[in-house]
VMD Tcl script that draws the C-alpha trace (Angstrom):
set ca {
  {-37.69 -23.70 8.78}
  {-38.67 -26.76 6.72}
  {-39.70 -30.31 7.51}
  {-37.93 -33.40 6.19}
  {-39.41 -36.88 6.10}
  {-37.26 -40.02 6.01}
  {-38.79 -43.46 5.42}
  {-37.62 -46.44 7.45}
  {-39.60 -49.50 6.34}
  {-43.22 -48.80 7.17}
  {-42.27 -45.93 9.46}
  {-41.69 -42.27 8.73}
  {-39.42 -39.95 10.68}
  {-39.83 -36.20 10.54}
  {-37.09 -33.65 11.19}
  {-37.11 -29.90 11.27}
  {-34.49 -28.02 9.25}
  {-33.97 -24.49 10.57}
  {-31.96 -21.57 9.23}
  {-28.50 -20.80 10.63}
  {-28.44 -18.67 13.74}
  {-25.53 -16.89 15.40}
  {-23.64 -18.93 18.02}
  {-23.89 -17.73 21.65}
  {-20.37 -16.26 21.64}
  {-21.14 -14.23 18.52}
  {-24.29 -12.91 20.20}
  {-22.26 -11.86 23.23}
  {-19.69 -10.09 21.05}
  {-22.48 -8.30 19.21}
  {-23.90 -7.08 22.51}
  {-20.46 -5.86 23.59}
  {-19.92 -3.91 20.37}
  {-23.38 -2.44 19.84}
  {-26.00 -0.29 21.52}
  {-29.67 -1.16 21.71}
  {-29.31 -3.88 19.10}
  {-27.50 -1.67 16.56}
  {-23.83 -1.87 15.57}
  {-22.71 1.44 14.06}
  {-19.71 2.01 11.84}
  {-17.65 3.08 14.84}
  {-18.73 0.01 16.79}
  {-17.77 -2.22 13.88}
  {-14.39 -0.53 13.49}
  {-13.64 -1.22 17.16}
  {-14.71 -4.86 16.65}
  {-12.39 -5.19 13.65}
  {-9.50 -3.85 15.67}
  {-10.11 -5.64 18.99}
  {-11.49 -9.03 17.93}
  {-10.45 -9.47 14.30}
  {-6.95 -8.06 15.02}
  {-7.10 -5.91 11.87}
  {-4.87 -3.15 13.22}
  {-4.88 -1.29 9.92}
  {-8.65 -1.35 9.49}
  {-10.11 2.01 8.50}
  {-13.46 3.66 9.01}
  {-13.97 3.46 5.24}
  {-13.63 -0.33 5.37}
  {-16.11 -0.55 8.22}
  {-18.51 1.73 6.33}
  {-18.25 -0.52 3.25}
  {-19.21 -3.56 5.34}
  {-22.18 -1.74 6.84}
  {-23.30 -0.58 3.42}
  {-23.10 -4.14 2.07}
  {-24.97 -5.86 4.90}
  {-27.34 -3.32 6.41}
  {-31.05 -3.60 5.60}
  {-33.62 -1.02 4.61}
  {-34.95 -1.10 8.16}
  {-31.53 -0.57 9.71}
  {-29.73 1.96 7.57}
  {-26.09 2.74 8.41}
  {-25.88 0.07 11.13}
  {-25.94 -3.70 11.53}
  {-28.41 -5.72 13.54}
  {-27.48 -9.19 14.80}
  {-28.59 -11.13 11.71}
  {-26.71 -8.77 9.39}
  {-23.61 -8.95 11.60}
  {-23.77 -12.76 11.55}
  {-24.24 -12.72 7.78}
  {-21.11 -10.58 7.43}
  {-19.06 -12.95 9.61}
  {-20.21 -15.98 7.61}
  {-19.77 -14.21 4.26}
  {-17.34 -15.09 1.49}
  {-15.33 -11.88 1.97}
  {-14.42 -12.75 5.57}
  {-11.53 -14.96 4.48}
  {-9.30 -16.83 6.96}
  {-6.20 -15.92 4.92}
  {-4.48 -12.61 5.52}
  {-3.83 -11.86 1.88}
  {-4.86 -13.21 -1.48}
  {-2.06 -11.26 -3.15}
  {1.57 -12.16 -3.82}
  {4.08 -10.81 -1.28}
  {6.08 -8.85 -3.82}
  {8.75 -7.87 -1.30}
  {9.66 -11.56 -0.84}
  {10.17 -12.46 -4.52}
  {13.71 -11.11 -5.10}
  {15.74 -13.92 -3.52}
  {17.41 -16.82 -5.40}
  {15.07 -19.53 -6.66}
  {16.62 -21.97 -4.17}
  {15.04 -19.99 -1.32}
  {11.50 -21.03 -2.27}
  {9.25 -24.04 -2.09}
  {7.95 -24.55 -5.64}
  {4.65 -26.24 -6.57}
  {5.95 -29.36 -8.32}
  {4.31 -32.11 -10.35}
  {5.49 -35.66 -10.91}
  {4.95 -37.46 -14.23}
  {2.82 -34.47 -15.16}
  {1.57 -36.04 -18.40}
  {-0.23 -39.06 -16.87}
  {-4.02 -39.07 -16.79}
  {-4.31 -41.72 -14.04}
  {-2.22 -44.51 -12.57}
  {1.51 -44.93 -13.13}
  {1.29 -48.29 -14.91}
  {-1.38 -48.27 -17.61}
  {-3.04 -44.85 -17.94}
  {-2.86 -42.65 -21.01}
  {-0.27 -39.93 -21.47}
  {-1.69 -36.59 -22.56}
  {-1.10 -32.84 -22.54}
  {-4.44 -32.40 -20.71}
  {-3.16 -33.14 -17.16}
  {-0.28 -30.74 -17.83}
  {-2.79 -27.99 -18.62}
  {-4.86 -28.86 -15.54}
  {-1.77 -28.74 -13.32}
  {-0.67 -25.36 -14.66}
  {-4.17 -23.98 -14.13}
  {-3.92 -25.05 -10.48}
  {-0.68 -23.13 -10.03}
  {1.89 -25.91 -10.52}
  {5.23 -24.43 -11.59}
  {7.40 -27.51 -12.20}
  {6.35 -29.91 -14.98}
  {8.09 -33.26 -15.51}
  {8.38 -34.88 -18.94}
  {9.91 -38.30 -19.64}
  {11.42 -38.34 -23.14}
  {11.74 -41.54 -25.18}
  {12.18 -42.30 -28.89}
  {8.89 -42.99 -30.66}
  {8.16 -46.37 -32.22}
  {9.96 -45.38 -35.45}
  {12.88 -43.90 -33.49}
  {12.67 -40.73 -35.57}
  {10.64 -38.59 -33.15}
  {10.13 -37.97 -29.43}
  {7.31 -39.26 -27.26}
  {6.49 -38.42 -23.67}
  {5.71 -41.68 -21.88}
  {6.34 -43.41 -18.56}
  {9.05 -45.85 -19.64}
  {8.91 -49.56 -18.86}
  {5.15 -49.44 -18.31}
  {1.95 -49.93 -20.29}
  {1.19 -46.22 -20.52}
  {0.38 -44.93 -23.99}
  {2.57 -42.07 -25.33}
  {1.85 -38.49 -26.29}
  {3.98 -36.45 -28.69}
  {6.45 -34.10 -27.04}
  {5.41 -31.16 -29.19}
  {1.85 -31.33 -27.83}
  {3.17 -31.10 -24.27}
  {5.46 -28.19 -25.10}
  {2.67 -26.25 -26.80}
  {0.41 -26.85 -23.78}
  {3.10 -25.52 -21.45}
  {3.62 -22.42 -23.59}
  {-0.13 -21.70 -23.72}
  {-0.80 -22.10 -19.98}
  {2.50 -21.58 -18.15}
  {1.45 -18.21 -16.77}
  {-2.31 -18.66 -16.38}
  {-2.07 -18.39 -12.58}
  {1.00 -16.16 -12.15}
  {3.86 -14.73 -14.19}
  {6.51 -16.48 -12.11}
  {8.74 -18.96 -13.93}
  {7.92 -22.51 -14.96}
  {10.61 -25.18 -14.71}
  {10.42 -28.16 -17.07}
  {12.36 -31.17 -15.78}
  {13.33 -33.67 -18.48}
  {14.06 -37.33 -17.91}
  {16.04 -37.97 -21.08}
  {16.36 -41.39 -22.77}
  {17.29 -40.08 -26.22}
  {20.02 -40.43 -28.82}
  {22.11 -37.37 -29.72}
  {20.11 -37.00 -32.94}
  {16.84 -36.87 -31.02}
  {18.33 -34.54 -28.41}
  {19.08 -32.16 -31.27}
  {15.42 -32.41 -32.28}
  {14.36 -31.62 -28.71}
  {16.59 -28.54 -28.73}
  {14.97 -27.41 -31.95}
  {11.46 -27.97 -30.56}
  {12.24 -26.11 -27.35}
  {13.74 -23.17 -29.20}
  {10.96 -22.92 -31.77}
  {8.16 -23.38 -29.24}
  {9.38 -21.17 -26.38}
  {11.68 -18.74 -28.17}
  {12.66 -15.82 -25.96}
  {10.73 -17.34 -23.05}
  {13.62 -19.79 -22.50}
  {16.16 -18.83 -19.86}
  {19.65 -20.34 -19.81}
  {23.11 -19.16 -18.76}
  {25.60 -18.10 -21.46}
  {27.04 -21.06 -23.41}
  {29.77 -22.86 -21.52}
  {28.91 -21.24 -18.19}
  {27.19 -22.61 -15.07}
  {25.05 -20.60 -12.71}
  {26.72 -19.81 -9.39}
  {23.38 -18.65 -7.96}
  {19.91 -19.05 -9.29}
  {18.09 -15.85 -10.29}
  {15.00 -14.73 -8.39}
  {11.37 -15.52 -9.31}
  {10.89 -11.79 -9.92}
  {13.80 -11.67 -12.38}
  {12.54 -14.82 -14.12}
  {8.97 -13.67 -14.66}
  {7.46 -15.05 -17.88}
  {10.49 -17.32 -18.38}
  {10.73 -21.09 -18.81}
  {13.72 -23.02 -17.47}
  {14.89 -26.47 -18.58}
  {16.40 -28.78 -15.97}
  {18.04 -32.11 -16.80}
  {21.38 -33.90 -16.68}
  {23.90 -32.47 -19.17}
  {24.49 -35.37 -21.56}
  {28.24 -35.74 -22.08}
  {27.61 -38.75 -24.25}
  {24.75 -41.00 -25.16}
  {25.00 -44.49 -23.74}
  {22.90 -47.27 -25.19}
  {22.33 -49.54 -22.23}
  {20.86 -53.00 -22.28}
  {18.26 -51.70 -19.82}
  {17.21 -48.66 -21.87}
  {14.10 -49.64 -23.73}
  {10.45 -48.71 -23.86}
  {7.91 -51.28 -22.83}
  {4.96 -51.54 -25.14}
  {1.54 -52.91 -24.28}
  {1.88 -56.58 -23.44}
  {5.60 -56.31 -22.68}
  {6.55 -55.27 -19.14}
  {9.82 -55.53 -17.30}
  {10.80 -55.50 -13.68}
  {9.80 -57.74 -10.84}
  {9.25 -58.07 -7.14}
  {7.45 -55.24 -5.34}
  {9.10 -52.61 -7.56}
  {6.21 -52.69 -10.02}
  {7.18 -49.35 -11.52}
  {10.88 -48.52 -11.51}
  {12.04 -45.55 -9.46}
  {12.32 -42.35 -11.47}
  {15.07 -39.95 -12.40}
  {17.40 -41.95 -14.57}
  {18.89 -38.59 -15.55}
  {20.35 -38.30 -12.05}
  {21.76 -41.81 -11.79}
  {25.49 -42.43 -11.55}
  {27.15 -43.53 -14.76}
  {27.76 -47.27 -14.63}
  {30.38 -48.26 -17.15}
  {29.52 -51.95 -16.88}
  {26.04 -51.21 -18.18}
  {27.34 -49.53 -21.30}
  {27.25 -51.51 -24.51}
  {28.10 -48.73 -26.88}
  {29.16 -45.09 -26.62}
  {28.03 -42.81 -29.40}
  {29.14 -39.36 -30.38}
  {28.96 -36.35 -28.10}
  {25.57 -34.78 -27.41}
  {24.66 -31.74 -29.51}
  {25.88 -28.50 -28.00}
  {22.57 -26.69 -28.67}
  {20.85 -29.16 -26.34}
  {23.38 -28.66 -23.55}
  {23.15 -24.87 -23.81}
  {19.41 -24.85 -23.13}
  {19.82 -26.41 -19.67}
  {19.34 -23.73 -17.02}
  {19.46 -25.98 -13.92}
  {21.83 -28.90 -14.31}
  {20.87 -32.15 -12.65}
  {23.27 -34.81 -11.49}
  {24.06 -37.37 -8.82}
  {27.82 -37.65 -8.20}
  {29.43 -40.99 -7.44}
  {30.54 -41.70 -3.89}
  {27.31 -41.92 -1.92}
  {25.25 -39.34 -0.09}
  {28.23 -37.40 1.26}
  {29.37 -36.61 -2.29}
  {25.80 -35.91 -3.41}
  {25.39 -33.24 -0.75}
  {28.68 -31.42 -1.29}
  {28.18 -27.74 -2.07}
  {30.18 -26.23 -4.91}
  {30.25 -22.43 -4.44}
  {30.84 -21.97 -8.18}
  {28.02 -24.16 -9.46}
  {24.33 -24.63 -8.74}
  {22.82 -28.02 -9.45}
  {19.71 -30.11 -8.87}
  {19.70 -33.41 -7.00}
  {16.78 -35.83 -7.10}
  {16.00 -38.33 -4.33}
  {13.08 -40.69 -3.90}
  {10.91 -40.30 -0.81}
  {12.59 -43.43 0.62}
  {16.08 -42.14 -0.12}
  {15.25 -38.89 1.66}
  {13.87 -40.69 4.71}
  {17.01 -42.83 4.95}
  {19.36 -39.90 4.37}
  {17.54 -37.63 6.83}
  {18.48 -39.86 9.77}
  {22.21 -39.30 9.24}
  {22.56 -36.28 6.97}
  {19.72 -33.96 8.06}
  {21.74 -30.78 8.51}
  {23.83 -31.49 5.38}
  {20.63 -31.74 3.34}
  {19.44 -28.40 4.70}
  {22.80 -26.80 3.92}
  {22.71 -28.22 0.37}
  {19.27 -26.73 -0.28}
  {20.35 -23.23 0.75}
  {22.13 -22.87 -2.61}
  {21.14 -25.90 -4.67}
  {17.82 -27.50 -5.65}
  {16.57 -30.75 -4.14}
  {13.73 -32.60 -5.82}
  {11.87 -35.42 -4.05}
  {9.74 -37.87 -6.02}
  {7.34 -40.72 -5.10}
  {8.63 -44.25 -4.72}
  {8.04 -46.63 -7.62}
  {5.41 -48.74 -5.87}
  {2.88 -45.88 -5.86}
  {1.26 -47.22 -9.03}
  {-2.15 -45.72 -8.19}
  {-0.64 -42.22 -8.15}
  {-0.82 -41.85 -4.39}
  {1.50 -39.44 -2.58}
  {3.67 -39.16 0.51}
  {4.16 -36.75 3.43}
  {5.51 -33.51 1.90}
  {6.62 -32.14 5.27}
  {9.64 -34.45 5.32}
  {10.97 -32.74 2.19}
  {9.95 -29.24 3.18}
  {11.48 -29.50 6.67}
  {14.80 -30.37 4.99}
  {14.55 -27.42 2.60}
  {13.59 -29.38 -0.53}
  {12.26 -26.92 -3.08}
  {10.64 -29.44 -5.46}
  {8.50 -31.94 -3.56}
  {7.07 -33.67 -6.62}
  {3.49 -34.94 -6.38}
  {1.10 -36.93 -8.51}
  {-1.45 -34.19 -9.11}
  {-3.99 -36.62 -10.58}
  {-4.36 -38.39 -7.21}
  {-6.42 -37.71 -4.09}
  {-6.00 -37.84 -0.33}
  {-4.57 -36.10 2.69}
  {-1.06 -35.57 1.33}
  {-2.36 -33.75 -1.74}
  {-4.65 -31.62 0.46}
  {-1.57 -30.59 2.47}
  {0.34 -29.80 -0.74}
  {-2.47 -27.55 -1.97}
  {-2.68 -25.96 1.47}
  {0.99 -24.96 1.37}
  {0.58 -23.32 -2.03}
  {-2.47 -21.33 -1.02}
  {0.18 -19.12 0.58}
  {1.67 -16.13 -1.24}
  {-1.42 -15.53 -3.32}
  {-1.34 -19.03 -4.80}
  {1.43 -18.00 -7.22}
  {3.26 -21.36 -6.99}
  {6.24 -20.02 -4.98}
  {6.41 -19.87 -1.17}
  {9.43 -18.36 0.57}
  {11.15 -20.86 2.82}
  {11.26 -19.98 6.53}
  {14.37 -18.20 7.76}
  {15.45 -21.20 9.86}
  {16.07 -23.14 6.63}
  {18.16 -20.31 5.14}
  {20.41 -19.43 8.08}
  {24.03 -20.21 7.11}
  {25.35 -19.60 10.61}
  {23.07 -22.04 12.44}
  {21.98 -24.86 10.14}
  {18.51 -26.11 11.05}
  {18.40 -29.65 12.39}
  {15.03 -31.22 11.51}
  {15.57 -33.87 14.23}
  {16.22 -31.39 17.05}
  {13.73 -30.60 19.81}
  {12.69 -26.95 19.69}
  {10.82 -24.67 22.10}
  {7.23 -23.66 21.41}
  {7.15 -20.38 19.47}
  {3.39 -19.73 19.60}
  {0.09 -21.49 20.19}
  {-2.79 -21.47 17.73}
  {-6.23 -21.57 19.33}
  {-9.03 -22.71 17.04}
  {-12.70 -22.44 17.99}
  {-15.03 -24.44 15.76}
  {-18.41 -22.78 16.14}
  {-20.62 -24.32 13.48}
  {-21.02 -25.30 9.85}
  {-23.60 -24.95 7.11}
  {-24.18 -25.61 3.42}
  {-24.50 -29.39 3.24}
  {-28.28 -29.19 2.98}
  {-27.87 -27.00 -0.12}
  {-25.05 -28.95 -1.78}
  {-26.13 -32.56 -1.16}
  {-29.30 -34.62 -1.53}
  {-31.09 -35.25 1.75}
  {-30.15 -38.96 1.65}
  {-26.52 -38.49 0.58}
  {-25.12 -39.14 4.06}
  {-27.89 -41.31 5.53}
  {-30.98 -42.81 3.92}
  {-33.00 -42.66 7.12}
  {-31.99 -39.47 8.94}
  {-30.02 -36.23 8.67}
  {-26.21 -36.53 8.99}
  {-24.26 -37.05 12.19}
  {-21.39 -34.61 11.64}
  {-18.13 -34.28 13.52}
  {-15.02 -32.24 12.69}
  {-11.37 -33.24 12.78}
  {-9.00 -30.36 13.48}
  {-5.24 -30.44 13.58}
  {-1.81 -29.44 12.34}
  {0.38 -30.82 9.59}
  {3.94 -29.74 10.31}
  {7.19 -30.91 11.80}
  {6.74 -34.09 13.90}
  {6.51 -32.21 17.20}
  {3.66 -30.04 15.87}
  {1.68 -32.67 13.93}
  {-1.57 -33.72 15.60}
  {-5.27 -34.27 14.85}
  {-8.14 -33.81 17.29}
  {-11.90 -34.15 16.89}
  {-15.14 -32.60 18.07}
  {-18.10 -34.45 19.47}
  {-20.54 -36.00 16.99}
  {-23.84 -34.15 16.63}
  {-26.66 -36.45 15.58}
  {-29.31 -35.72 12.98}
  {-28.30 -32.14 12.24}
  {-27.64 -30.41 8.91}
  {-26.42 -27.35 10.87}
  {-23.93 -28.71 13.40}
  {-22.96 -26.27 16.16}
  {-20.00 -27.85 17.93}
  {-18.66 -24.76 19.74}
  {-15.44 -26.47 20.78}
  {-11.99 -25.01 21.39}
  {-8.64 -26.59 20.46}
  {-5.11 -25.40 21.15}
  {-2.02 -26.32 19.12}
  {1.47 -25.45 20.44}
  {3.78 -24.80 17.48}
  {7.57 -25.08 17.43}
  {7.93 -24.19 13.72}
  {4.87 -22.08 12.79}
  {6.27 -21.32 9.30}
  {6.04 -25.03 8.44}
  {2.61 -25.58 9.99}
  {-0.66 -25.99 8.13}
  {-4.10 -26.00 9.75}
  {-6.13 -29.03 8.67}
  {-9.90 -29.31 9.07}
  {-12.12 -32.16 7.91}
  {-15.83 -32.78 8.43}
  {-17.20 -36.31 8.36}
  {-20.55 -37.98 8.88}
  {-20.37 -40.75 11.47}
  {-21.53 -44.11 10.21}
  {-21.86 -46.95 12.70}
  {-21.59 -49.81 10.20}
  {-19.52 -48.40 7.32}
  {-16.73 -45.94 6.62}
  {-17.58 -42.41 7.74}
  {-18.82 -40.26 4.87}
  {-16.69 -37.36 3.72}
  {-18.23 -33.91 4.27}
  {-15.45 -31.52 3.26}
  {-11.90 -30.44 4.07}
  {-9.49 -27.56 3.96}
  {-5.82 -26.97 4.67}
  {-4.46 -23.49 5.37}
  {-0.94 -22.08 5.94}
  {-0.79 -21.08 9.60}
  {1.57 -18.13 9.04}
  {-0.96 -16.46 6.72}
  {-4.04 -16.93 8.91}
  {-6.06 -13.89 9.94}
  {-7.00 -13.84 13.58}
  {-10.61 -13.37 14.59}
  {-13.91 -14.96 13.59}
  {-13.69 -16.18 9.99}
  {-15.72 -18.05 7.40}
  {-13.74 -21.09 6.20}
  {-14.90 -22.65 2.90}
  {-14.50 -26.41 2.62}
  {-13.35 -28.36 -0.44}
  {-14.26 -31.75 -1.82}
  {-11.86 -34.70 -2.05}
  {-10.53 -33.43 -5.38}
  {-9.67 -30.06 -3.85}
  {-12.53 -28.18 -5.55}
  {-14.21 -25.59 -3.32}
  {-17.75 -26.55 -2.33}
  {-20.49 -24.24 -3.51}
  {-22.04 -23.64 -0.07}
  {-20.29 -25.71 2.63}
  {-18.32 -23.62 5.13}
  {-17.43 -23.38 8.80}
  {-17.50 -20.48 11.21}
  {-14.31 -20.53 13.27}
  {-12.27 -18.27 15.50}
  {-8.49 -18.17 15.07}
  {-6.20 -16.77 17.75}
  {-2.48 -16.82 18.48}
  {-2.03 -17.00 22.24}
}
mol new
graphics top color blue
foreach p $ca { graphics top sphere $p radius 0.5 }
foreach p [lrange $ca 0 end-1] q [lrange $ca 1 end] { graphics top cylinder $p $q radius 0.2 }
display resetview
């Protein structure tokens, strides 16, 4: 126990800071699974089976825990403090497995959600930040498996730059980006990396791109035999250590009066569409926009395209037609998806059972903000493209989804999105499949990770927790605990229940904030966890900062139960 003194004008306020102690419910459980204040290996094994729901727990595992946490005075057993230390320890993870589910990695690529970046080369906002290979490296190191590159001629029109066209962003050479991808593509897992190209190049420069791709990636490149289209995408397992190129096959190069790069001091566009919507490579061909048609694109460039992109003419009905003899990628903006989902929900789901759907942020998100990824996921979209350089709730949810499956960047879609016989309707009302009960016991670590005046200059923090679900609309909700005043070790001991209609699309969200009467509440940590991979029982849940980096000490003690 230590004393803290806060100054308020001429006055001083003293507070006592005590060490963490086991919550009452933990004490009761210890009494129930111990004798005379001692929990033996057999007692602990019964606790692991009954309370922690670890049906496959062995006596050897229980012995290892006792060996790790028992003291010299209590050999081969745990007393209450040691038992509490084990429960609040880093090894008592809330996730069932930190390994890849190998048995689920043999299905076609279209059966997976894939960790996808948008404008992966930008260091900041969408309008004026620098382009660099550094954010590409950072994204790959976080497990991102789809990298987007926008290709434009350089200022001399004899080389290729990566730059956000029609903006003030400064370019980076394509070769730097390709070398960064090669060096870090498999830092997190061996599963494939897809590079999506937004191509604004002449046939001569396309030939240069083909040469760069071939020389840089070599045998890592995967593509179908020349002249053939894939009828079904290979599996992530089959594509280990491979890199796939995805773009629109260029039948000819069209020099349009709108195709130009904006340099500093020269912007185009108007109204609220400050940055034009992306994915010119998917746009319909508009003959009226064509000033000049040049020679056919080089065949070596076409042959490197593994996943062909394209947006057929004729509206959304044509876009969503499924060709059994050809797999393709379709790109829609977040707004296009929202509009289409009202009328074409089941058609979108059917399309994504074989083909790839990529969703990207609307053009007005100039500060690199993001959107609700659940709209895309609930319609089967594999590539929900995010600005990884941003912050906020949406990005926390994105990272939460891809904590699943060992963080490898691929998460198997739920069966309801893959059922050909009964196409999932995202708008339909569904019965409750299960209920997740979450008990928030307490939290600790802020006193170690923050200065004593970080949250309040005059007193310890007033913490409360927000707990909820990100999922389909029927499941999405946020609730909150009471606020505990002047306490670095908040012990809320509150229970919340969340009925779930689609558990495989549900993520548990937890935030901790410090209540501030006069200003915005201070951020104290957050986490987002895939519900279907949660371990039942009493678990230690580490919190992360606003950038998604795990805090050194801040964590919560919670109980997770499916009832």
